[in-house]
C-alpha positions as a printed Julia matrix, in Angstrom:
310×3 Matrix{Float64}:
   0.38   -5.06   -4.51
   1.57   -1.61   -5.45
  -0.17    0.71   -7.86
   1.15    2.2   -11.08
   0.33    5.88  -11.32
  -0.47    5.55  -15.02
  -2.97    2.72  -14.82
  -4.5     2.47  -11.35
  -7.11    5.17  -11.74
 -10.37    5.1    -9.79
 -12.81    7.88  -10.61
 -13.76   10.06   -7.66
 -15.63   13.31   -7.46
 -13.8    16.26   -5.91
 -15.0    16.86   -2.35
 -17.15   19.86   -3.14
 -18.96   18.05   -5.94
 -19.51   15.04   -3.71
 -21.02   17.21   -0.98
 -23.14   19.01   -3.58
 -24.38   15.64   -4.82
 -25.27   14.62   -1.25
 -27.16   17.88   -0.5
 -27.33   17.07    3.18
 -29.28   19.25    5.56
 -28.3    19.63    9.2
 -31.03   17.26   10.32
 -30.58   14.66    7.56
 -28.94   11.34    8.35
 -25.18   11.49    8.01
 -23.51   10.11    4.89
 -21.35    7.75    6.99
 -24.2     5.38    7.8
 -24.12    5.98   11.55
 -27.84    6.79   11.63
 -27.09   10.06   13.42
 -28.17   13.48   12.22
 -25.56   15.13   10.02
 -25.14   18.05   12.45
 -24.33   15.62   15.28
 -21.97   13.49   13.23
 -19.78   14.6    10.31
 -20.93   18.17    9.66
 -18.06   19.81   11.59
 -15.64   17.29   10.08
 -16.79   18.19    6.56
 -16.61   21.88    7.33
 -12.99   21.44    8.42
 -12.21   19.72    5.11
 -13.91   22.55    3.21
 -11.79   25.05    5.12
  -8.62   23.3     3.91
  -9.99   23.23    0.38
 -10.73   26.94    0.5
  -7.08   27.45    1.47
  -5.96   25.65   -1.68
  -5.36   22.13   -0.42
  -6.27   18.98   -2.35
  -8.87   17.22   -0.25
 -10.44   13.75   -0.17
 -14.05   13.05   -1.0
 -16.38   10.9     1.07
 -15.56    7.76   -0.92
 -12.01    7.9     0.39
 -13.24    8.11    3.97
 -14.35    4.79    5.42
 -17.32    4.25    7.7
 -16.92    2.5    11.08
 -18.46   -0.65    9.58
 -16.02   -0.59    6.67
 -13.07    0.04    8.97
 -14.01   -2.99   11.07
 -14.13   -5.14    7.94
 -10.84   -3.8     6.59
  -9.19   -4.32    9.97
 -10.2    -7.99    9.95
  -9.05   -8.46    6.35
  -5.74   -6.88    7.33
  -5.42   -9.25   10.27
  -5.99  -12.22    7.97
  -3.41  -10.88    5.53
  -0.84  -10.55    8.32
  -1.59  -14.14    9.28
  -0.76  -15.22    5.73
   2.59  -13.41    5.78
   3.38  -14.86    9.21
   2.53  -18.32    7.9
   4.75  -18.11    4.81
   7.78  -16.59    6.58
   9.54  -19.86    7.55
   9.14  -21.21    4.01
  10.97  -18.29    2.37
  14.39  -19.91    2.3
  17.14  -21.28    0.1
  16.1   -24.08   -2.27
  12.4   -23.19   -2.38
  10.78  -22.18   -5.67
   8.71  -19.03   -5.81
   5.85  -21.14   -7.21
   5.9   -23.26   -4.05
   5.47  -20.1    -1.99
   2.54  -19.1    -4.18
   0.84  -22.48   -3.8
   1.28  -22.49   -0.03
  -0.11  -18.96    0.25
  -3.17  -19.76   -1.84
  -3.91  -22.92    0.16
  -3.5   -21.26    3.54
  -5.45  -18.13    2.55
  -8.44  -20.29    1.64
  -8.09  -22.37    4.8
  -8.56  -19.25    6.94
 -11.57  -18.14    4.92
  -9.87  -15.63    2.67
  -9.41  -15.19   -1.07
  -6.06  -14.29   -2.67
  -6.78  -10.87   -4.18
  -3.95  -11.01   -6.71
  -5.21  -14.17   -8.42
  -6.92  -13.1   -11.64
  -6.67   -9.39  -10.83
  -6.52   -7.67  -14.24
  -5.24  -11.0   -15.56
  -2.47  -11.57  -13.01
  -1.88  -15.35  -13.03
  -0.82  -16.12   -9.44
  -1.92  -15.57   -5.84
   1.04  -13.49   -4.67
   3.87  -11.36   -6.05
   7.39  -12.6    -5.3
  10.1   -10.18   -6.41
  13.78  -11.2    -6.25
  16.86   -8.94   -6.36
  16.47   -6.5    -9.29
  12.72   -7.14   -9.61
  11.06   -4.07   -8.11
   7.55   -5.51   -7.88
   4.94   -7.78   -9.5
   7.3   -10.74   -9.81
   5.3   -13.75  -11.05
   6.0   -16.96   -9.11
   7.64  -19.7   -11.16
   8.74  -23.31  -10.69
  12.0   -22.39  -12.41
  12.9   -19.61   -9.98
  14.61  -21.22   -7.0
  15.65  -19.01   -4.1
  19.39  -19.11   -3.51
  21.83  -17.81   -0.92
  22.48  -14.11   -1.44
  19.0   -13.27   -2.75
  16.79  -10.57   -1.3
  13.09  -11.31   -1.78
   9.88   -9.33   -1.45
   6.63  -11.22   -0.81
   3.62   -8.99   -1.53
   0.3   -10.44   -0.4
  -3.28   -9.14   -0.5
  -6.2   -10.97    1.1
  -9.92  -10.54    0.6
 -12.02  -11.41    3.63
 -15.78  -10.83    3.75
 -15.43   -8.5     0.79
 -12.71   -6.3     2.32
  -9.0    -6.07    1.48
  -5.75   -6.17    3.44
  -2.42   -5.6     1.67
   1.18   -5.82    2.9
   4.63   -7.01    1.89
   7.86   -8.04    3.6
  11.49   -8.46    2.65
  13.53  -11.6     3.25
  17.28  -12.21    3.1
  18.18  -15.68    1.87
  21.3   -17.34    3.29
  24.51  -15.33    3.12
  23.49  -11.91    1.87
  26.01   -9.15    1.14
  26.28   -6.25    3.56
  25.23   -3.92    0.72
  21.98   -5.78    0.19
  21.34   -6.05    3.93
  21.7    -2.3     4.25
  19.27   -1.73    1.38
  16.66   -3.94    3.06
  17.19   -2.25    6.43
  17.08    1.31    5.09
  13.94    0.55    3.07
  12.2    -0.58    6.25
  13.39    2.61    7.93
  11.93    4.62    5.03
   8.58    2.91    5.59
   8.59    3.49    9.34
   9.69    7.11    9.05
   7.01    7.68    6.43
   4.43    6.16    8.77
   5.58    8.44   11.6
   5.09   11.44    9.28
   1.46   10.54    8.52
  -0.91   12.46   10.74
  -4.55   13.53   10.53
  -4.88   16.93    8.88
  -1.36   16.63    7.5
  -0.52   16.04    3.84
   0.85   13.29    1.66
   3.73   15.58    0.77
   4.85   15.58    4.41
   5.09   11.79    4.3
   6.74   11.6     0.88
   9.36   14.2     1.8
  10.49   12.27    4.89
  10.51    8.93    3.07
  12.55   10.15    0.09
  14.93   12.18    2.26
  15.97    9.09    4.23
  16.51    7.08    1.05
  18.64    9.8    -0.55
  20.69   10.31    2.61
  21.72    6.67    2.29
  22.6     6.95   -1.39
  19.42    5.29   -2.69
  16.57    6.32   -4.97
  12.81    5.8    -4.73
  10.83    4.54   -7.71
   8.58    7.33   -9.01
   6.17    5.61  -11.39
   4.81    3.12   -8.85
   3.45    3.78   -5.39
   0.9     2.98   -2.76
  -2.86    3.35   -2.97
  -6.1     3.56   -1.11
  -7.16    0.07   -0.06
  -9.93   -1.64    1.84
 -13.28   -1.61    0.07
 -11.51   -2.27   -3.23
  -8.03   -3.57   -4.02
  -6.8    -0.29   -5.52
  -8.56    2.94   -4.64
  -7.72    6.62   -4.67
  -5.57    8.26   -3.53
  -2.42    7.17   -5.34
   0.33    7.33   -2.71
   3.57    9.03   -3.73
   6.68    8.32   -1.63
   8.38   11.49   -2.86
   6.9    14.83   -1.87
   7.12   18.43   -0.78
   6.0    19.32    2.77
   2.53   20.82    3.11
   1.49   19.67   -0.37
  -0.44   16.79   -1.88
  -3.74   15.4    -0.7
  -4.93   16.09    2.83
  -4.91   13.09    5.18
  -8.05   12.89    7.32
  -9.35   10.35    9.86
 -11.04    7.37    8.25
  -8.76    7.06    5.22
  -7.19    3.63    4.65
  -4.2     3.29    2.33
  -0.9     1.54    1.73
   2.57    2.92    2.28
   5.06    0.87    0.26
   8.25    2.62   -0.86
  10.27    0.81   -3.52
  13.89    1.74   -2.9
  16.61    1.08   -5.48
  20.3     0.66   -4.77
  21.05    2.36   -8.09
  19.01    4.72  -10.23
  15.25    5.13   -9.91
  14.52    4.13  -13.51
  12.49    0.96  -14.06
  10.98   -0.98  -16.96
   8.2    -3.5   -17.42
   8.73   -6.97  -18.87
   7.13   -6.81  -22.31
   6.57  -10.55  -22.45
   4.62  -11.11  -19.23
   3.25   -7.56  -18.93
   3.71   -7.49  -15.15
   7.24   -7.8   -13.83
   8.96   -4.48  -13.08
  12.78   -4.42  -13.11
  15.37   -1.8   -12.24
  16.74   -0.33  -15.45
  20.35   -0.67  -14.32
  20.03   -4.18  -12.88
  20.77   -3.04   -9.32
  18.79   -4.57   -6.41
  15.53   -3.08   -5.15
  13.66   -3.52   -1.86
  10.14   -2.82   -0.65
   8.17   -3.08    2.57
   4.44   -2.34    2.82
   1.76   -1.59    5.42
  -1.95   -0.99    5.08
  -2.8     1.78    7.53
  -5.81    3.61    8.92
  -5.58    7.33    9.66
  -7.18    7.9    13.04
  -8.18   10.97   15.04
  -4.81   11.07   16.77
  -2.4     9.23   14.46
  -2.35    5.97   12.56
  -3.15    2.3    13.02
  -1.33   -0.42   11.09
  -3.97   -2.77    9.7
  -1.65   -5.21    7.91
   2.11   -5.64    7.98
């Protein structure tokens, strides 16, 4: 599930304040829980972050950087979430209601030991988001909404497993889909994969957002600005908020140990969107043109990235 910039706010201390709060000496145990002395564990890592901060970069605090134990848990939750999306794939077809997809996902998620994270989250009434055609995100499953030939559909699923979270979404083309819609779905996936390729340790979010938005615009599309990705893993929505539009060498610094979602929402028409006032969740394109979205949860590693759920 994507995050709205205006409402998904998790309070974090800036890095320097976090380090000040920790007040670690060289021989104290490291903040990461490894049991090692700070000087033999994350001291050089933290000093590198401070160097970037001193050069004017926005930097993450320790709460955005996962421990090895947390990463292992998030990786397993991500694997379970991918299993759920694999399971539901053959059922996303013409003649099926979006409520039926929701019910199948909830049942299977519980069978494999997980919990549907969407269910009850801030009052959300279902276990998954199913967004059809001009619905950008947060589409609420319904018995009345029957998938038909020509639809493009996003299924956005988040699974809790042993207290950790995995989040991903996929697009589906139902029956005979127009070439215009097929291209939108394909290019959106390309935006996601090019954005992923632009994520690197000690690079910036702006590097990623620039590449993602550039590919969308080159194909005549726009990226939704108000809604984006988010940190994910220990909680459903964490900092940082992930913007899919950016300027190179700007935005928050990406460092090893961060886990987050990349999930560009790409519109065939204009970028403007609105929220359904009646249900308080569903986001539509303002001009009624189709929208597409793909999503990964990723881990930033020492030498690149690892996809944790897809």
